[in-house]
N, C-alpha and C positions, 0 to 999 in steps of 0.2 A: 504494500499499500504506500503510495506517494503522500507526503504531508504537503498541503498546499498553504504556504505561509504568505500573510499579507501584512503590510505596514500598518500599525495601529494608527487611528486618526488622532490620537493623542499625541503622537510623535511630531507632528508638524513637518517642517522641511528640514529638519537638522539630521546630519549624517549618522549621528547615535540614534537609532531607531529601536522601538520595541516591535517584534514581529509576533503575530497572533495566528494560531491555527486550531481547527476543530477536527478531532478524529473520530468522536462518537457524539450521540445527541447531548451528552452532559459533561463532555470533556474538553477542556481547552489547555492548549500549549502556549507558552510564552517563552520568548528568547530576546536578547539584545543582539543588535547588528555587530558589535564589537566582538562578542563570545558567542557565536551561533551554536556552539557545541554544548553549551550549558542550557538545558531546556527545564522549565518549571511546569509542572502539570497539575492542573486543579479542576474543579467542577465550575460550572456556570454560576450556581448560587454562592459558592465562596468567592469567586472572583467580584460577583455583584456586591456582595457585602463588603469585600476590601475597598473598592471603589467608592462606595457610599460612605464608609468610615472616613476615607482619605478626604473626600469632599467636605464633610461635615466638620473636619478638623481645622478648617482655614480659619 
């Protein structure tokens, strides 16, 4: 199975980007363009919770 990576809309136009891929209905993979061999795997609910927490901490 080939993983389809796409640049996160949160990355903007910077060269250091966050790439996102989905491999199952509830599985999300994240990696930085600087170190693409390091991949964080999480669920959609946990990622949603993390983003919500980070936004509300402003």
